[in-house]
All heavy atoms as a GROMACS GRO file, in nm:
protein
  606
    1ALA      N    1   7.019   8.938   6.694
    1ALA     CA    2   6.908   8.938   6.790
    1ALA      C    3   6.834   8.795   6.802
    1ALA      O    4   6.763   8.767   6.890
    1ALA     CB    5   6.805   9.035   6.758
    2THR      N    6   6.868   8.718   6.699
    2THR     CA    7   6.815   8.577   6.699
    2THR      C    8   6.914   8.463   6.719
    2THR      O    9   6.886   8.354   6.703
    2THR     CB   10   6.731   8.548   6.558
    2THR    OG1   11   6.832   8.559   6.460
    2THR    CG2   12   6.631   8.647   6.535
    3GLY      N   13   7.033   8.506   6.737
    3GLY     CA   14   7.141   8.409   6.762
    3GLY      C   15   7.171   8.340   6.625
    3GLY      O   16   7.220   8.226   6.620
    4GLY      N   17   7.139   8.402   6.514
    4GLY     CA   18   7.161   8.356   6.382
    4GLY      C   19   7.056   8.251   6.334
    4GLY      O   20   7.055   8.204   6.226
    5ASN      N   21   6.950   8.228   6.416
    5ASN     CA   22   6.849   8.136   6.376
    5ASN      C   23   6.717   8.210   6.342
    5ASN      O   24   6.626   8.229   6.429
    5ASN     CB   25   6.824   8.035   6.490
    5ASN     CG   26   6.716   7.937   6.456
    5ASN    OD1   27   6.691   7.920   6.333
    5ASN    ND2   28   6.660   7.877   6.553
    6THR      N   29   6.706   8.254   6.225
    6THR     CA   30   6.588   8.334   6.177
    6THR      C   31   6.485   8.236   6.116
    6THR      O   32   6.367   8.298   6.085
    6THR     CB   33   6.629   8.449   6.072
    6THR    OG1   34   6.686   8.384   5.964
    6THR    CG2   35   6.730   8.549   6.135
    7ALA      N   36   6.516   8.122   6.097
    7ALA     CA   37   6.416   8.033   6.023
    7ALA      C   38   6.277   8.029   6.091
    7ALA      O   39   6.181   8.038   6.014
    7ALA     CB   40   6.485   7.890   6.022
    8PRO      N   41   6.265   8.025   6.227
    8PRO     CA   42   6.126   8.020   6.285
    8PRO      C   43   6.055   8.146   6.256
    8PRO      O   44   5.931   8.149   6.267
    8PRO     CB   45   6.156   7.996   6.432
    8PRO     CG   46   6.291   7.939   6.447
    8PRO     CD   47   6.368   7.998   6.330
    9LEU      N   48   6.124   8.242   6.228
    9LEU     CA   49   6.055   8.381   6.199
    9LEU      C   50   6.050   8.427   6.056
    9LEU      O   51   6.002   8.527   6.016
    9LEU     CB   52   6.130   8.490   6.282
    9LEU     CG   53   6.146   8.469   6.423
    9LEU    CD1   54   6.242   8.580   6.479
    9LEU    CD2   55   6.011   8.482   6.497
   10ALA      N   56   6.102   8.338   5.970
   10ALA     CA   57   6.114   8.377   5.822
   10ALA      C   58   5.985   8.434   5.758
   10ALA      O   59   5.997   8.537   5.698
   10ALA     CB   60   6.159   8.262   5.742
   11ASP      N   61   5.876   8.374   5.786
   11ASP     CA   62   5.748   8.425   5.724
   11ASP      C   63   5.721   8.559   5.778
   11ASP      O   64   5.662   8.648   5.699
   11ASP     CB   65   5.633   8.322   5.750
   11ASP     CG   66   5.650   8.202   5.667
   11ASP    OD1   67   5.729   8.193   5.578
   11ASP    OD2   68   5.572   8.095   5.699
   12ARG      N   69   5.730   8.583   5.906
   12ARG     CA   70   5.696   8.707   5.970
   12ARG      C   71   5.799   8.823   5.939
   12ARG      O   72   5.765   8.934   5.918
   12ARG     CB   73   5.673   8.686   6.120
   12ARG     CG   74   5.541   8.617   6.146
   12ARG     CD   75   5.522   8.587   6.289
   12ARG     NE   76   5.610   8.473   6.328
   12ARG     CZ   77   5.638   8.449   6.462
   12ARG    NH1   78   5.596   8.520   6.557
   12ARG    NH2   79   5.723   8.348   6.478
   13ILE      N   80   5.926   8.770   5.921
   13ILE     CA   81   6.015   8.872   5.871
   13ILE      C   82   5.985   8.922   5.736
   13ILE      O   83   5.993   9.040   5.704
   13ILE     CB   84   6.164   8.816   5.878
   13ILE    CG1   85   6.211   8.792   6.023
   13ILE    CG2   86   6.263   8.898   5.801
   13ILE    CD1   87   6.340   8.706   6.033
   14ALA      N   88   5.942   8.831   5.650
   14ALA     CA   89   5.904   8.866   5.506
   14ALA      C   90   5.785   8.958   5.511
   14ALA      O   91   5.766   9.053   5.433
   14ALA     CB   92   5.878   8.736   5.422
   15GLN      N   93   5.685   8.926   5.610
   15GLN     CA   94   5.573   9.012   5.620
   15GLN      C   95   5.601   9.147   5.657
   15GLN      O   96   5.566   9.250   5.607
   15GLN     CB   97   5.480   8.947   5.717
   15GLN     CG   98   5.346   9.028   5.748
   15GLN     CD   99   5.267   8.978   5.867
   15GLN    OE1  100   5.314   8.873   5.928
   15GLN    NE2  101   5.168   9.039   5.903
   16PHE      N  102   5.694   9.155   5.761
   16PHE     CA  103   5.751   9.286   5.807
   16PHE      C  104   5.810   9.366   5.704
   16PHE      O  105   5.782   9.479   5.670
   16PHE     CB  106   5.838   9.263   5.919
   16PHE     CG  107   5.891   9.393   5.989
   16PHE    CD1  108   5.819   9.474   6.062
   16PHE    CD2  109   6.032   9.420   5.959
   16PHE    CE1  110   5.882   9.588   6.129
   16PHE    CE2  111   6.085   9.541   6.011
   16PHE     CZ  112   6.011   9.626   6.094
   17ASN      N  113   5.903   9.302   5.627
   17ASN     CA  114   5.984   9.363   5.526
   17ASN      C  115   5.886   9.417   5.414
   17ASN      O  116   5.911   9.513   5.348
   17ASN     CB  117   6.093   9.268   5.466
   17ASN     CG  118   6.203   9.257   5.568
   17ASN    OD1  119   6.232   9.345   5.654
   17ASN    ND2  120   6.280   9.154   5.551
   18GLY      N  121   5.782   9.338   5.386
   18GLY     CA  122   5.684   9.377   5.286
   18GLY      C  123   5.608   9.512   5.308
   18GLY      O  124   5.553   9.567   5.217
   19MET      N  125   5.623   9.552   5.433
   19MET     CA  126   5.546   9.688   5.476
   19MET      C  127   5.629   9.807   5.434
   19MET      O  128   5.582   9.908   5.438
   19MET     CB  129   5.526   9.691   5.621
   19MET     CG  130   5.426   9.583   5.676
   19MET     SD  131   5.414   9.597   5.851
   19MET     CE  132   5.351   9.436   5.885
   20PHE      N  133   5.758   9.773   5.393
   20PHE     CA  134   5.842   9.888   5.352
   20PHE      C  135   5.869   9.892   5.204
   20PHE      O  136   5.981   9.868   5.159
   20PHE     CB  137   5.972   9.882   5.437
   20PHE     CG  138   5.942   9.880   5.586
   20PHE    CD1  139   5.934   9.762   5.658
   20PHE    CD2  140   5.938  10.005   5.648
   20PHE    CE1  141   5.908   9.778   5.796
   20PHE    CE2  142   5.917  10.011   5.785
   20PHE     CZ  143   5.899   9.891   5.852
   21THR      N  144   5.759   9.910   5.128
   21THR     CA  145   5.772   9.922   4.985
   21THR      C  146   5.769  10.064   4.942
   21THR      O  147   5.729  10.155   5.007
   21THR     CB  148   5.671   9.841   4.921
   21THR    OG1  149   5.542   9.902   4.958
   21THR    CG2  150   5.663   9.691   4.957
   22GLY      N  151   5.814  10.077   4.824
   22GLY     CA  152   5.816  10.226   4.774
   22GLY      C  153   5.926  10.307   4.827
   22GLY      O  154   6.006  10.260   4.908
   23GLU      N  155   5.934  10.431   4.789
   23GLU     CA  156   6.032  10.514   4.832
   23GLU      C  157   6.006  10.583   4.958
   23GLU      O  158   5.883  10.625   4.990
   23GLU     CB  159   6.060  10.628   4.732
   23GLU     CG  160   6.160  10.733   4.758
   23GLU     CD  161   6.184  10.829   4.654
   23GLU    OE1  162   6.137  10.811   4.535
   23GLU    OE2  163   6.245  10.936   4.674
   24THR      N  164   6.103  10.581   5.055
   24THR     CA  165   6.089  10.665   5.180
   24THR      C  166   6.135  10.802   5.164
   24THR      O  167   6.254  10.818   5.115
   24THR     CB  168   6.157  10.587   5.299
   24THR    OG1  169   6.097  10.458   5.309
   24THR    CG2  170   6.144  10.664   5.429
   25LYS      N  171   6.059  10.898   5.194
   25LYS     CA  172   6.095  11.042   5.188
   25LYS      C  173   6.158  11.092   5.303
   25LYS      O  174   6.117  11.049   5.417
   25LYS     CB  175   5.986  11.123   5.128
   25LYS     CG  176   5.934  11.071   4.999
   25LYS     CD  177   5.808  11.151   4.952
   25LYS     CE  178   5.760  11.095   4.815
   25LYS     NZ  179   5.620  11.077   4.811
   26LYS      N  180   6.248  11.186   5.293
   26LYS     CA  181   6.303  11.251   5.417
   26LYS      C  182   6.189  11.314   5.495
   26LYS      O  183   6.103  11.376   5.445
   26LYS     CB  184   6.399  11.368   5.362
   26LYS     CG  185   6.463  11.427   5.484
   26LYS     CD  186   6.570  11.537   5.439
   26LYS     CE  187   6.636  11.598   5.555
   26LYS     NZ  188   6.744  11.684   5.502
   27GLY      N  189   6.210  11.304   5.629
   27GLY     CA  190   6.090  11.349   5.714
   27GLY      C  191   5.984  11.257   5.745
   27GLY      O  192   5.911  11.279   5.844
   28GLU      N  193   5.981  11.142   5.685
   28GLU     CA  194   5.877  11.034   5.715
   28GLU      C  195   5.913  10.973   5.851
   28GLU      O  196   6.028  10.956   5.885
   28GLU     CB  197   5.862  10.933   5.610
   28GLU     CG  198   5.790  10.987   5.479
   28GLU     CD  199   5.760  10.880   5.379
   28GLU    OE1  200   5.845  10.788   5.358
   28GLU    OE2  201   5.652  10.881   5.327
   29VAL      N  202   5.810  10.938   5.922
   29VAL     CA  203   5.824  10.866   6.058
   29VAL      C  204   5.752  10.737   6.056
   29VAL      O  205   5.644  10.724   6.022
   29VAL     CB  206   5.762  10.963   6.164
   29VAL    CG1  207   5.778  10.888   6.302
   29VAL    CG2  208   5.831  11.094   6.172
   30TYR      N  209   5.830  10.637   6.093
   30TYR     CA  210   5.787  10.503   6.107
   30TYR      C  211   5.778  10.478   6.259
   30TYR      O  212   5.874  10.497   6.338
   30TYR     CB  213   5.873  10.399   6.042
   30TYR     CG  214   5.869  10.403   5.896
   30TYR    CD1  215   5.948  10.476   5.817
   30TYR    CD2  216   5.781  10.313   5.831
   30TYR    CE1  217   5.944  10.483   5.685
   30TYR    CE2  218   5.776  10.320   5.691
   30TYR     CZ  219   5.849  10.396   5.617
   30TYR     OH  220   5.853  10.394   5.479
   31ASP      N  221   5.663  10.419   6.309
   31ASP     CA  222   5.649  10.384   6.445
   31ASP      C  223   5.631  10.234   6.458
   31ASP      O  224   5.549  10.183   6.376
   31ASP     CB  225   5.537  10.445   6.519
   31ASP     CG  226   5.557  10.595   6.533
   31ASP    OD1  227   5.654  10.632   6.594
   31ASP    OD2  228   5.474  10.674   6.490
   32LEU      N  229   5.705  10.174   6.542
   32LEU     CA  230   5.707  10.029   6.567
   32LEU      C  231   5.651  10.017   6.714
   32LEU      O  232   5.727  10.049   6.807
   32LEU     CB  233   5.830   9.948   6.550
   32LEU     CG  234   5.903   9.987   6.421
   32LEU    CD1  235   6.040   9.911   6.415
   32LEU    CD2  236   5.822   9.933   6.297
   33THR      N  237   5.537   9.958   6.740
   33THR     CA  238   5.478   9.945   6.864
   33THR      C  239   5.430   9.806   6.897
   33THR      O  240   5.368   9.745   6.815
   33THR     CB  241   5.361  10.032   6.877
   33THR    OG1  242   5.389  10.167   6.837
   33THR    CG2  243   5.303  10.034   7.021
   34TYR      N  244   5.482   9.753   7.012
   34TYR     CA  245   5.436   9.610   7.045
   34TYR      C  246   5.310   9.628   7.133
   34TYR      O  247   5.316   9.695   7.230
   34TYR     CB  248   5.547   9.536   7.124
   34TYR     CG  249   5.503   9.406   7.171
   34TYR    CD1  250   5.478   9.306   7.074
   34TYR    CD2  251   5.480   9.379   7.298
   34TYR    CE1  252   5.429   9.179   7.112
   34TYR    CE2  253   5.429   9.248   7.341
   34TYR     CZ  254   5.399   9.154   7.249
   34TYR     OH  255   5.358   9.041   7.290
   35LEU      N  256   5.208   9.559   7.094
   35LEU     CA  257   5.085   9.546   7.168
   35LEU      C  258   5.072   9.403   7.216
   35LEU      O  259   5.043   9.305   7.135
   35LEU     CB  260   4.967   9.585   7.083
   35LEU     CG  261   4.980   9.716   7.010
   35LEU    CD1  262   4.877   9.736   6.904
   35LEU    CD2  263   4.961   9.829   7.116
   36PRO      N  264   5.081   9.375   7.349
   36PRO     CA  265   5.062   9.244   7.401
   36PRO      C  266   4.948   9.167   7.346
   36PRO      O  267   4.834   9.232   7.341
   36PRO     CB  268   5.066   9.261   7.548
   36PRO     CG  269   5.133   9.391   7.578
   36PRO     CD  270   5.096   9.469   7.453
   37GLY      N  271   4.968   9.051   7.300
   37GLY     CA  272   4.848   8.972   7.254
   37GLY      C  273   4.816   8.998   7.114
   37GLY      O  274   4.734   8.931   7.048
   38GLN      N  275   4.872   9.110   7.058
   38GLN     CA  276   4.839   9.143   6.919
   38GLN      C  277   4.959   9.138   6.828
   38GLN      O  278   4.955   9.100   6.710
   38GLN     CB  279   4.773   9.273   6.910
   38GLN     CG  280   4.651   9.293   6.986
   38GLN     CD  281   4.588   9.426   6.978
   38GLN    OE1  282   4.605   9.501   6.882
   38GLN    NE2  283   4.512   9.461   7.086
   39GLY      N  284   5.077   9.188   6.868
   39GLY     CA  285   5.197   9.187   6.790
   39GLY      C  286   5.253   9.325   6.773
   39GLY      O  287   5.224   9.421   6.847
   40VAL      N  288   5.345   9.331   6.673
   40VAL     CA  289   5.410   9.466   6.647
   40VAL      C  290   5.334   9.536   6.541
   40VAL      O  291   5.314   9.485   6.433
   40VAL     CB  292   5.562   9.434   6.592
   40VAL    CG1  293   5.630   9.566   6.552
   40VAL    CG2  294   5.645   9.371   6.701
   41SER      N  295   5.295   9.648   6.584
   41SER     CA  296   5.213   9.741   6.486
   41SER      C  297   5.311   9.832   6.416
   41SER      O  298   5.398   9.891   6.480
   41SER     CB  299   5.106   9.811   6.571
   41SER     OG  300   5.043   9.917   6.489
   42VAL      N  301   5.292   9.843   6.287
   42VAL     CA  302   5.383   9.939   6.205
   42VAL      C  303   5.298  10.049   6.144
   42VAL      O  304   5.198  10.024   6.080
   42VAL     CB  305   5.465   9.861   6.099
   42VAL    CG1  306   5.543   9.959   6.019
   42VAL    CG2  307   5.530   9.740   6.152
   43THR      N  308   5.339  10.175   6.167
   43THR     CA  309   5.274  10.283   6.101
   43THR      C  310   5.376  10.371   6.034
   43THR      O  311   5.492  10.371   6.068
   43THR     CB  312   5.189  10.374   6.201
   43THR    OG1  313   5.277  10.432   6.300
   43THR    CG2  314   5.091  10.295   6.274
   44ARG      N  315   5.335  10.444   5.930
   44ARG     CA  316   5.419  10.533   5.865
   44ARG      C  317   5.338  10.673   5.867
   44ARG      O  318   5.227  10.681   5.805
   44ARG     CB  319   5.455  10.503   5.715
   44ARG     CG  320   5.530  10.605   5.634
   44ARG     CD  321   5.580  10.568   5.500
   44ARG     NE  322   5.459  10.548   5.420
   44ARG     CZ  323   5.443  10.467   5.321
   44ARG    NH1  324   5.554  10.392   5.291
   44ARG    NH2  325   5.344  10.456   5.248
   45ASN      N  326   5.396  10.779   5.919
   45ASN     CA  327   5.327  10.906   5.934
   45ASN      C  328   5.191  10.898   5.995
   45ASN      O  329   5.102  10.949   5.956
   45ASN     CB  330   5.326  10.973   5.796
   45ASN     CG  331   5.472  11.003   5.748
   45ASN    OD1  332   5.558  11.031   5.819
   45ASN    ND2  333   5.476  10.992   5.618
   46GLY      N  334   5.174  10.795   6.090
   46GLY     CA  335   5.041  10.780   6.157
   46GLY      C  336   4.951  10.691   6.089
   46GLY      O  337   4.849  10.651   6.147
   47ALA      N  338   4.986  10.653   5.964
   47ALA     CA  339   4.892  10.562   5.883
   47ALA      C  340   4.936  10.413   5.903
   47ALA      O  341   5.051  10.376   5.892
   47ALA     CB  342   4.907  10.596   5.731
   48PRO      N  343   4.844  10.329   5.944
   48PRO     CA  344   4.881  10.183   5.971
   48PRO      C  345   4.931  10.109   5.840
   48PRO      O  346   4.869  10.131   5.734
   48PRO     CB  347   4.751  10.119   6.026
   48PRO     CG  348   4.640  10.215   5.991
   48PRO     CD  349   4.706  10.353   5.965
   49LEU      N  350   5.033  10.037   5.853
   49LEU     CA  351   5.086   9.955   5.750
   49LEU      C  352   5.057   9.799   5.774
   49LEU      O  353   5.056   9.735   5.680
   49LEU     CB  354   5.240   9.976   5.727
   49LEU     CG  355   5.276  10.120   5.694
   49LEU    CD1  356   5.432  10.126   5.682
   49LEU    CD2  357   5.216  10.164   5.562
   50GLY      N  358   5.038   9.767   5.903
   50GLY     CA  359   5.021   9.634   5.929
   50GLY      C  360   5.065   9.592   6.067
   50GLY      O  361   5.111   9.675   6.143
   51ARG      N  362   5.046   9.464   6.097
   51ARG     CA  363   5.088   9.408   6.228
   51ARG      C  364   5.139   9.278   6.212
   51ARG      O  365   5.099   9.194   6.130
   51ARG     CB  366   4.965   9.410   6.320
   51ARG     CG  367   4.999   9.366   6.455
   51ARG     CD  368   4.877   9.365   6.554
   51ARG     NE  369   4.846   9.512   6.569
   51ARG     CZ  370   4.717   9.552   6.583
   51ARG    NH1  371   4.614   9.470   6.576
   51ARG    NH2  372   4.692   9.676   6.601
   52VAL      N  373   5.247   9.248   6.280
   52VAL     CA  374   5.321   9.112   6.276
   52VAL      C  375   5.299   9.046   6.422
   52VAL      O  376   5.337   9.108   6.524
   52VAL     CB  377   5.459   9.122   6.246
   52VAL    CG1  378   5.520   8.984   6.232
   52VAL    CG2  379   5.480   9.200   6.110
   53ALA      N  380   5.237   8.934   6.417
   53ALA     CA  381   5.208   8.864   6.546
   53ALA      C  382   5.338   8.803   6.608
   53ALA      O  383   5.438   8.774   6.539
   53ALA     CB  384   5.109   8.752   6.522
   54GLY      N  385   5.323   8.785   6.735
   54GLY     CA  386   5.428   8.711   6.821
   54GLY      C  387   5.524   8.787   6.905
   54GLY      O  388   5.589   8.874   6.858
   55LEU      N  389   5.530   8.737   7.035
   55LEU     CA  390   5.616   8.801   7.117
   55LEU      C  391   5.771   8.765   7.071
   55LEU      O  392   5.856   8.848   7.088
   55LEU     CB  393   5.598   8.746   7.267
   55LEU     CG  394   5.691   8.791   7.366
   55LEU    CD1  395   5.697   8.950   7.389
   55LEU    CD2  396   5.661   8.732   7.507
   56ASP      N  397   5.776   8.647   7.018
   56ASP     CA  398   5.907   8.608   6.962
   56ASP      C  399   5.968   8.698   6.858
   56ASP      O  400   6.078   8.738   6.852
   56ASP     CB  401   5.911   8.468   6.924
   56ASP     CG  402   5.812   8.430   6.813
   56ASP    OD1  403   5.713   8.510   6.789
   56ASP    OD2  404   5.830   8.319   6.751
   57PHE      N  405   5.868   8.741   6.765
   57PHE     CA  406   5.903   8.840   6.660
   57PHE      C  407   5.950   8.974   6.728
   57PHE      O  408   6.043   9.042   6.697
   57PHE     CB  409   5.798   8.855   6.568
   57PHE     CG  410   5.827   8.959   6.454
   57PHE    CD1  411   5.906   8.924   6.357
   57PHE    CD2  412   5.788   9.082   6.469
   57PHE    CE1  413   5.941   9.013   6.256
   57PHE    CE2  414   5.820   9.178   6.375
   57PHE     CZ  415   5.903   9.137   6.267
   58LYS      N  416   5.867   9.017   6.825
   58LYS     CA  417   5.892   9.147   6.885
   58LYS      C  418   6.030   9.146   6.952
   58LYS      O  419   6.105   9.245   6.936
   58LYS     CB  420   5.799   9.176   6.995
   58LYS     CG  421   5.813   9.295   7.071
   58LYS     CD  422   5.872   9.262   7.207
   58LYS     CE  423   5.884   9.363   7.312
   58LYS     NZ  424   5.957   9.324   7.435
   59LYS      N  425   6.065   9.033   7.028
   59LYS     CA  426   6.195   9.024   7.090
   59LYS      C  427   6.308   9.024   6.990
   59LYS      O  428   6.414   9.096   7.011
   59LYS     CB  429   6.200   8.897   7.171
   59LYS     CG  430   6.117   8.902   7.294
   59LYS     CD  431   6.136   8.769   7.375
   59LYS     CE  432   6.046   8.780   7.505
   59LYS     NZ  433   6.059   8.658   7.583
   60ALA      N  434   6.295   8.961   6.882
   60ALA     CA  435   6.395   8.961   6.774
   60ALA      C  436   6.408   9.103   6.718
   60ALA      O  437   6.525   9.146   6.695
   60ALA     CB  438   6.366   8.854   6.659
   61LEU      N  439   6.303   9.158   6.678
   61LEU     CA  440   6.305   9.294   6.605
   61LEU      C  441   6.357   9.399   6.704
   61LEU      O  442   6.455   9.474   6.666
   61LEU     CB  443   6.158   9.340   6.568
   61LEU     CG  444   6.153   9.469   6.508
   61LEU    CD1  445   6.228   9.471   6.374
   61LEU    CD2  446   6.001   9.505   6.474
   62PHE      N  447   6.302   9.415   6.830
   62PHE     CA  448   6.349   9.515   6.913
   62PHE      C  449   6.494   9.486   6.956
   62PHE      O  450   6.569   9.578   6.997
   62PHE     CB  451   6.259   9.532   7.038
   62PHE     CG  452   6.132   9.600   6.997
   62PHE    CD1  453   6.073   9.597   6.870
   62PHE    CD2  454   6.060   9.675   7.092
   62PHE    CE1  455   5.952   9.654   6.836
   62PHE    CE2  456   5.937   9.742   7.068
   62PHE     CZ  457   5.885   9.728   6.947
   63GLY      N  458   6.525   9.360   6.970
   63GLY     CA  459   6.670   9.311   7.003
   63GLY      C  460   6.774   9.385   6.914
   63GLY      O  461   6.889   9.399   6.952
   64ILE      N  462   6.734   9.413   6.790
   64ILE     CA  463   6.836   9.469   6.696
   64ILE      C  464   6.882   9.599   6.748
   64ILE      O  465   7.004   9.624   6.749
   64ILE     CB  466   6.766   9.500   6.563
   64ILE    CG1  467   6.723   9.366   6.496
   64ILE    CG2  468   6.848   9.580   6.466
   64ILE    CD1  469   6.636   9.388   6.378
   65TRP      N  470   6.803   9.676   6.812
   65TRP     CA  471   6.837   9.802   6.876
   65TRP      C  472   6.869   9.803   7.024
   65TRP      O  473   6.941   9.882   7.076
   65TRP     CB  474   6.741   9.915   6.846
   65TRP     CG  475   6.717   9.921   6.699
   65TRP    CD1  476   6.799   9.975   6.608
   65TRP    CD2  477   6.598   9.878   6.617
   65TRP    NE1  478   6.749   9.968   6.483
   65TRP    CE2  479   6.623   9.906   6.488
   65TRP    CE3  480   6.490   9.808   6.654
   65TRP    CZ2  481   6.536   9.870   6.392
   65TRP    CZ3  482   6.388   9.771   6.557
   65TRP    CH2  483   6.419   9.807   6.423
   66LEU      N  484   6.786   9.722   7.094
   66LEU     CA  485   6.781   9.723   7.238
   66LEU      C  486   6.846   9.592   7.308
   66LEU      O  487   6.843   9.589   7.433
   66LEU     CB  488   6.640   9.747   7.292
   66LEU     CG  489   6.590   9.878   7.242
   66LEU    CD1  490   6.442   9.896   7.274
   66LEU    CD2  491   6.673  10.004   7.300
   67GLY      N  492   6.883   9.500   7.228
   67GLY     CA  493   6.927   9.366   7.287
   67GLY      C  494   7.070   9.380   7.352
   67GLY      O  495   7.128   9.487   7.355
   68GLN      N  496   7.122   9.268   7.402
   68GLN     CA  497   7.254   9.259   7.464
   68GLN      C  498   7.353   9.298   7.363
   68GLN      O  499   7.467   9.347   7.400
   68GLN     CB  500   7.269   9.122   7.520
   68GLN     CG  501   7.180   9.082   7.637
   68GLN     CD  502   7.206   9.179   7.756
   68GLN    OE1  503   7.312   9.214   7.788
   68GLN    NE2  504   7.095   9.223   7.821
   69LYS      N  505   7.344   9.264   7.238
   69LYS     CA  506   7.437   9.292   7.140
   69LYS      C  507   7.378   9.376   7.023
   69LYS      O  508   7.343   9.314   6.910
   69LYS     CB  509   7.500   9.162   7.079
   69LYS     CG  510   7.579   9.093   7.178
   69LYS     CD  511   7.644   8.965   7.118
   69LYS     CE  512   7.714   8.884   7.216
   69LYS     NZ  513   7.775   8.762   7.166
   70PRO      N  514   7.342   9.501   7.045
   70PRO     CA  515   7.265   9.579   6.940
   70PRO      C  516   7.352   9.601   6.820
   70PRO      O  517   7.474   9.602   6.824
   70PRO     CB  518   7.239   9.707   7.024
   70PRO     CG  519   7.343   9.720   7.121
   70PRO     CD  520   7.373   9.579   7.157
   71ALA      N  521   7.288   9.631   6.720
   71ALA     CA  522   7.351   9.665   6.585
   71ALA      C  523   7.430   9.787   6.603
   71ALA      O  524   7.543   9.807   6.525
   71ALA     CB  525   7.256   9.683   6.475
   72ASP      N  526   7.398   9.878   6.691
   72ASP     CA  527   7.469  10.012   6.710
   72ASP      C  528   7.453  10.046   6.857
   72ASP      O  529   7.346  10.087   6.900
   72ASP     CB  530   7.399  10.113   6.617
   72ASP     CG  531   7.464  10.249   6.625
   72ASP    OD1  532   7.500  10.298   6.732
   72ASP    OD2  533   7.485  10.303   6.512
   73ASP      N  534   7.557  10.036   6.928
   73ASP     CA  535   7.565  10.070   7.067
   73ASP      C  536   7.528  10.208   7.095
   73ASP      O  537   7.447  10.245   7.196
   73ASP     CB  538   7.706  10.044   7.135
   73ASP     CG  539   7.743   9.903   7.148
   73ASP    OD1  540   7.642   9.820   7.178
   73ASP    OD2  541   7.852   9.864   7.133
   74GLY      N  542   7.574  10.309   7.017
   74GLY     CA  543   7.543  10.442   7.037
   74GLY      C  544   7.389  10.478   7.015
   74GLY      O  545   7.326  10.552   7.099
   75LEU      N  546   7.331  10.411   6.925
   75LEU     CA  547   7.185  10.416   6.895
   75LEU      C  548   7.107  10.375   7.011
   75LEU      O  549   7.014  10.441   7.063
   75LEU     CB  550   7.150  10.355   6.770
   75LEU     CG  551   6.988  10.367   6.739
   75LEU    CD1  552   6.950  10.502   6.720
   75LEU    CD2  553   6.968  10.291   6.606
   76LYS      N  554   7.151  10.261   7.068
   76LYS     CA  555   7.083  10.202   7.184
   76LYS      C  556   7.086  10.300   7.296
   76LYS      O  557   6.985  10.319   7.364
   76LYS     CB  558   7.138  10.072   7.221
   76LYS     CG  559   7.093  10.005   7.355
   76LYS     CD  560   7.157   9.874   7.386
   76LYS     CE  561   7.099   9.828   7.526
   76LYS     NZ  562   7.154   9.690   7.557
   77GLU      N  563   7.206  10.351   7.327
   77GLU     CA  564   7.224  10.447   7.433
   77GLU      C  565   7.130  10.572   7.419
   77GLU      O  566   7.073  10.611   7.510
   77GLU     CB  567   7.375  10.479   7.447
   77GLU     CG  568   7.459  10.369   7.490
   77GLU     CD  569   7.423  10.305   7.627
   77GLU    OE1  570   7.397  10.387   7.723
   77GLU    OE2  571   7.418  10.176   7.631
   78GLY      N  572   7.128  10.620   7.296
   78GLY     CA  573   7.039  10.736   7.262
   78GLY      C  574   6.899  10.703   7.281
   78GLY      O  575   6.819  10.779   7.333
   79MET      N  576   6.858  10.581   7.237
   79MET     CA  577   6.710  10.552   7.251
   79MET      C  578   6.677  10.527   7.398
   79MET      O  579   6.567  10.556   7.436
   79MET     CB  580   6.685  10.413   7.179
   79MET     CG  581   6.697  10.429   7.030
   79MET     SD  582   6.670  10.276   6.944
   79MET     CE  583   6.507  10.242   6.957
   80LEU      N  584   6.772  10.505   7.484
   80LEU     CA  585   6.746  10.478   7.627
   80LEU      C  586   6.774  10.610   7.707
   80LEU      O  587   6.758  10.610   7.825
   80LEU     CB  588   6.830  10.360   7.686
   80LEU     CG  589   6.807  10.225   7.613
   80LEU    CD1  590   6.903  10.123   7.676
   80LEU    CD2  591   6.650  10.185   7.656
   81GLY      N  592   6.807  10.721   7.633
   81GLY     CA  593   6.824  10.844   7.696
   81GLY      C  594   6.948  10.851   7.782
   81GLY      O  595   6.962  10.925   7.880
   82ARG      N  596   7.054  10.784   7.740
   82ARG     CA  597   7.178  10.780   7.820
   82ARG      C  598   7.282  10.867   7.746
   82ARG      O  599   7.296  10.867   7.640
   82ARG     CB  600   7.232  10.637   7.836
   82ARG     CG  601   7.136  10.564   7.923
   82ARG     CD  602   7.195  10.420   7.948
   82ARG     NE  603   7.090  10.332   7.996
   82ARG     CZ  604   7.088  10.195   8.002
   82ARG    NH1  605   7.201  10.144   7.939
   82ARG    NH2  606   6.994  10.133   8.056
   0.00000   0.00000   0.00000
């Protein structure tokens, strides 16, 4: 999603990854929501975990699933209801 250039996002990637500590239990729900001017908001089971700033970060993150070359074509199609 970044064309292999993650350096400009390195600090924010680390910040994002730091929100996923501890064990994740079956049935837990994580929500990733982009709020213009604020960034990507992350919640677990409705409880806020944090926010990562930047439209560039949002594009890179969401591009993993919804970009031109998603990590999983089937998942992209399912997320888009196709």
